[in-house]
C-alpha positions as CSV (number, residue, x, y, z in Angstrom):
1,M,0.0,0.0,0.0
2,R,2.8,2.4,0.9
3,F,4.4,1.7,-2.5
4,L,1.1,2.4,-4.3
5,L,0.6,5.7,-2.5
6,H,4.2,6.7,-3.4
7,V,3.6,6.0,-7.1
8,A,0.2,7.8,-7.1
9,T,1.7,10.8,-5.4
10,T,4.7,10.9,-7.7
11,V,2.5,10.8,-10.8
12,F,0.2,13.5,-9.4
13,L,3.1,15.7,-8.8
14,C,4.5,15.2,-12.2
15,I,1.3,16.0,-14.0
16,H,0.0,18.8,-11.8
17,M,3.0,20.4,-10.2
18,Q,5.6,19.7,-12.9
19,V,8.2,18.4,-10.5
20,W,10.8,17.0,-12.9
21,G,13.8,14.7,-12.4
22,S,16.7,13.5,-14.5
23,P,15.9,11.4,-17.6
24,E,16.5,8.2,-15.7
25,E,14.3,9.3,-12.8
26,D,11.6,10.2,-15.2
27,R,11.7,6.8,-16.8
28,A,11.6,5.2,-13.3
29,V,8.4,7.1,-12.6
30,F,6.8,5.7,-15.8
31,L,8.0,2.2,-15.0
32,S,6.6,2.4,-11.4
33,T,3.3,3.6,-12.7
34,F,3.0,0.8,-15.2
35,S,4.0,-1.8,-12.7
36,V,0.8,-0.8,-10.8
37,N,-1.4,-0.4,-13.9
38,I,-0.3,-3.6,-15.6
39,P,1.2,-5.8,-12.9
40,G,3.1,-9.0,-13.9
41,V,3.8,-7.9,-17.5
42,P,7.5,-7.8,-18.3
43,V,8.8,-4.5,-19.7
44,S,10.0,-6.4,-22.8
45,Q,6.4,-6.9,-23.8
46,Y,5.7,-3.2,-23.8
47,I,6.8,-3.1,-27.5
48,H,3.4,-4.7,-28.3
49,G,1.5,-1.8,-26.8
50,S,-2.0,-2.6,-25.6
51,M,-1.9,-5.9,-27.6
52,M,0.3,-7.4,-24.8
53,L,-2.9,-7.5,-22.7
54,S,-4.9,-9.6,-25.1
55,E,-3.7,-13.0,-26.3
56,D,-6.2,-12.8,-29.2
57,A,-5.0,-9.4,-30.4
58,L,-1.4,-10.5,-30.2
59,S,-2.2,-13.7,-32.1
60,Q,-3.9,-11.6,-34.8
61,Y,-1.0,-9.3,-35.0
62,N,1.5,-12.1,-35.4
63,S,-0.6,-13.6,-38.2
64,I,-0.8,-10.2,-40.0
65,M,3.0,-9.7,-39.7
66,D,3.6,-13.1,-41.3
67,F,2.3,-11.7,-44.5
68,P,1.9,-7.9,-44.0
69,P,-0.6,-6.3,-46.5
70,F,1.6,-3.2,-46.5
71,Q,4.8,-4.9,-47.8
72,G,4.4,-3.1,-51.1
73,V,4.9,0.2,-49.3
74,I,8.1,-1.0,-47.6
75,D,9.3,-2.3,-51.0
76,S,8.7,1.2,-52.5
77,G,10.7,2.7,-49.6
78,Q,13.5,0.3,-50.4
79,K,13.5,1.4,-54.0
80,I,13.8,5.0,-52.9
81,W,16.7,4.0,-50.6
82,V,18.7,2.2,-53.3
83,T,18.0,4.4,-56.3
84,P,21.1,6.5,-57.0
85,F,20.9,10.3,-56.9
86,K,21.9,12.3,-59.9
87,N,25.5,12.3,-58.6
88,G,25.5,8.5,-58.3
89,R,25.4,8.4,-54.5
90,T,22.6,6.8,-52.5
91,F,21.0,7.2,-49.1
92,A,23.3,4.6,-47.7
93,D,26.3,6.8,-48.4
94,C,25.0,9.4,-46.0
95,F,24.9,7.2,-42.9
96,E,27.3,5.4,-40.6
97,N,27.4,1.6,-41.3
98,R,25.4,2.4,-44.5
99,G,22.3,2.9,-42.4
100,I,22.3,-0.5,-40.6
101,N,21.7,-0.5,-36.9
102,I,21.6,3.3,-36.5
103,A,18.0,4.3,-36.1
104,G,18.0,3.6,-32.3
105,K,20.3,6.6,-31.8
106,F,17.7,9.0,-33.2
107,P,16.6,11.5,-32.2
108,F,19.8,13.0,-30.9
109,Y,20.9,16.5,-29.9
110,N,23.3,18.1,-32.4
111,E,25.7,20.3,-30.4
112,E,26.8,22.2,-33.5
113,L,23.3,23.0,-34.8
114,K,21.9,23.3,-31.3
115,R,18.8,21.3,-32.1
116,V,17.3,17.8,-32.0
117,I,17.8,15.8,-35.1
118,T,15.2,13.1,-35.9
119,F,15.8,10.2,-38.3
120,E,13.5,11.8,-40.9
121,M,15.4,15.0,-40.7
122,A,18.6,13.1,-41.4
123,L,17.0,11.5,-44.5
124,N,16.1,15.0,-45.7
125,S,19.5,16.2,-44.9
126,C,20.9,13.5,-47.1
127,L,18.8,14.7,-50.0
128,E,19.9,18.3,-49.4
129,Q,23.6,17.3,-49.3
130,N,23.2,15.6,-52.6
131,G,21.3,18.3,-54.4
132,E,17.9,16.5,-54.4
133,R,14.5,17.8,-53.6
134,L,13.4,17.4,-50.0
135,M,10.5,15.3,-49.0
136,A,7.4,16.4,-47.0
137,Y,7.5,14.9,-43.6
138,T,3.8,14.0,-43.8
139,D,3.9,12.4,-47.3
140,P,3.3,8.7,-46.7
141,E,4.4,7.7,-50.3
142,T,7.8,9.3,-50.1
143,M,9.1,10.1,-46.6
144,G,6.7,7.6,-44.9
145,A,7.7,4.7,-47.2
146,L,11.4,5.6,-47.1
147,S,11.4,5.9,-43.3
148,A,9.6,2.6,-43.0
149,Y,12.2,0.8,-45.0
150,A,15.3,2.7,-43.7
151,R,14.2,2.1,-40.0
152,S,13.7,-1.6,-40.7
153,L,17.5,-1.8,-41.3
154,S,17.8,-1.3,-37.5
155,D,15.2,-3.9,-36.5
156,G,16.4,-5.6,-33.3
157,M,18.7,-2.7,-32.3
158,L,18.1,-1.5,-28.8
159,M,16.9,2.1,-28.4
160,D,19.8,4.1,-27.1
161,I,18.9,7.8,-26.8
162,E,21.5,10.0,-25.1
163,V,21.0,13.1,-23.1
164,V,24.5,14.1,-22.1
165,S,24.9,17.9,-22.1
166,K,23.2,20.8,-20.5
167,Q,21.9,22.0,-23.9
168,A,20.6,18.5,-24.7
169,T,18.8,18.3,-21.3
170,G,17.1,21.6,-22.1
171,K,15.6,20.2,-25.3
172,Y,14.6,17.0,-23.4
173,E,12.9,19.2,-20.8
174,L,11.0,21.1,-23.5
175,G,9.8,17.8,-24.9
176,K,8.8,16.6,-21.5
177,S,6.9,19.8,-20.7
178,L,4.9,19.3,-23.9
179,Y,4.2,15.7,-23.0
180,F,2.6,16.8,-19.7
181,R,0.9,19.9,-21.1
182,R,-2.9,19.8,-21.2
183,I,-4.2,21.1,-24.6
184,G,-7.2,21.3,-26.7
185,Q,-11.0,21.3,-26.2
186,Y,-10.8,18.2,-24.0
187,N,-7.9,19.5,-21.9
188,L,-5.8,16.4,-22.1
189,A,-2.1,15.7,-22.2
190,C,-0.1,12.8,-23.7
191,A,0.5,11.8,-20.1
192,S,-3.3,11.7,-19.4
193,C,-3.6,8.7,-21.7
194,H,-0.2,7.0,-21.8
195,L,1.1,7.5,-18.3
196,T,-1.9,7.9,-15.9
197,N,-4.0,5.5,-18.0
198,G,-1.4,3.5,-19.8
199,G,-2.4,-0.2,-19.7
200,R,-6.0,0.8,-18.7
201,Y,-9.2,1.5,-20.5
202,F,-10.0,5.2,-21.2
203,R,-13.6,5.4,-22.3
204,D,-13.8,2.3,-24.7
205,E,-10.1,2.3,-25.7
206,L,-7.4,0.2,-24.1
207,L,-4.4,2.6,-24.0
208,S,-0.8,1.6,-24.6
209,P,1.9,2.6,-22.1
210,A,4.3,5.3,-23.2
211,I,7.3,3.0,-22.8
212,G,7.6,0.9,-25.9
213,Q,5.7,3.2,-28.3
214,A,8.6,4.9,-30.0
215,V,10.4,1.6,-31.1
216,H,7.9,0.5,-33.8
217,F,7.1,3.6,-35.9
218,P,6.2,4.1,-38.7
219,V,3.1,2.0,-38.2
220,F,0.3,0.9,-40.6
221,R,-3.0,1.7,-38.9
222,G,-5.6,-0.8,-39.9
223,G,-2.9,-2.4,-42.0
224,E,-3.2,0.3,-44.6
225,R,-2.6,3.9,-43.6
226,L,1.0,4.7,-42.7
227,Y,1.8,7.0,-39.8
228,T,5.2,8.2,-38.7
229,L,5.6,9.0,-35.0
230,Q,5.1,12.7,-35.5
231,M,2.1,12.1,-37.7
232,R,0.7,10.1,-34.8
233,Y,1.3,13.0,-32.5
234,Q,-0.6,15.2,-34.8
235,R,-3.6,12.9,-34.9
236,C,-3.6,12.7,-31.1
237,M,-3.6,16.5,-30.9
238,E,-6.5,16.7,-33.3
239,A,-8.4,14.1,-31.3
240,V,-8.2,16.2,-28.2
241,G,-9.4,19.3,-30.1
242,A,-6.1,21.0,-30.5
243,V,-4.4,22.5,-33.5
244,P,-1.4,20.2,-34.1
245,F,2.1,21.3,-34.4
246,E,3.8,20.9,-37.8
247,S,5.7,17.6,-38.4
248,G,9.4,18.4,-38.2
249,S,8.8,21.4,-35.9
250,E,11.1,22.0,-33.0
251,A,8.2,21.3,-30.6
252,L,7.5,17.9,-32.0
253,N,11.2,17.1,-32.4
254,N,11.8,17.8,-28.7
255,L,8.7,15.8,-27.8
256,E,10.0,12.8,-29.8
257,Y,13.4,13.2,-28.1
258,F,11.8,12.9,-24.6
259,H,9.3,10.2,-25.7
260,S,12.0,8.0,-27.4
261,Y,14.3,8.2,-24.3
262,L,11.5,6.4,-22.3
263,S,12.0,3.3,-24.5
264,N,15.8,3.0,-24.0
265,G,16.8,-0.6,-23.9
266,L,13.9,-2.0,-25.9
267,P,14.4,-3.5,-29.4
268,L,13.3,-1.6,-32.5
269,Q,10.8,-3.2,-35.0
270,S,9.6,-0.7,-37.4
271,A,6.8,-0.7,-40.0
272,V,4.3,-2.8,-38.0
273,Y,0.6,-3.2,-37.9
274,R,-1.6,-1.4,-35.5
275,R,-5.3,-1.4,-35.2
């Protein structure tokens, strides 16, 4: 009982009084909350979101992933990845290890540019460096498909987001502040659903915990419509009656930085099915 009261008090303070800790202390608060909301479930299962609480849902997921109906989109992303630019170079030439096992390091804080760099920003930076036209972050047929394939090259890599400098911590804190900020007509925050109610029903929806969410984007909602992580942020903002921030904006980049840190140590598996 004392432990439960401690967790409840900590969560209340985080949401209502904005008492923040270090990144690892923040992650510990989330883990403590979920140990109460969804007791007995190993953290390794959080990568499956709310499906980890339903054997039937997880079985359906595994069947769909055996022969994913969206494989054609991933294949089109692969074509973009390997097609040479006008100068003969390809996307692989822009990345360490030719893009293999790197996505788990994104987002990261770039000390020179003094901003958070997401994986999709790095893809656009590659285009810019090679004199090619940039892709819209919300275009599922270009950036969405490319990101889905490029991130799949890091499947199995453990998320490893670093927050090591004072400047990086500042961006992390801005992302955290947005995560806990109540917005929109319904006055809800990301934390309202995915911390306080993570692993529980909210209205008629079983909500996934925040930990584990960032490792599997882009996702195919309903097996068809592709969403990057920031596109998903935008849909959530619309759902609570708020005007969403632009994909690729500093606000969403910082949010993704904080959100991704929570999943440190969990394996990536991008381009998956979600209901």
